[in-house]
C-alpha positions, 0 to 999 in steps of 0.5 A: 829500072834499067839496073833492074831491067839489067839484071836479067840473063836466064834468070836474075842476078843481083849484081853484075857479074854474079849468077842467076839467083831464084830469090832476085825473081821477086827483090827485082820485079818487085822494085820494078812494080814498086818503082812503076805500079802501072807497067807490065813487067813482061814488057820489060822483062822475059817472064818465060826465060825466068819461069824456066830459070826457076823451074830448073831451080827445083830440087826434085828429091826433096823439093823446094827451090834452090838458090841457083841450078847447081849440085851442091845447092839444096832447096831452102824455105827463103829461095823457094818463098821468094822465088815463087813471089817473084812469079807472082809478081811477074805474072800479075798475080800478087801485090808487092806491097801487100804481098797477097793475091789480087782476089784478096784486096778490096778495092 
């Protein structure tokens, strides 16, 4: 858990000393939730900072979400998907084991 929690700066990065990358919004948050399903991710990560980072990576011209907020980056389906799925996990709306909204899971 400590490794995942320590991946946050503004957004989330995958390895120490690397830039934040929107896809790690999912990989890191899903790993945290799978490792300890009872945790509230907002107790471990600043979800508003992550949301601000992801919003900064939205491509205003073509739509979608870029890997990082840089002029030479373009939105792509992979980073768009993982950024949105990660936000779903952070805001406790997606169950990473199933990648479905909670309302579709029968209990």
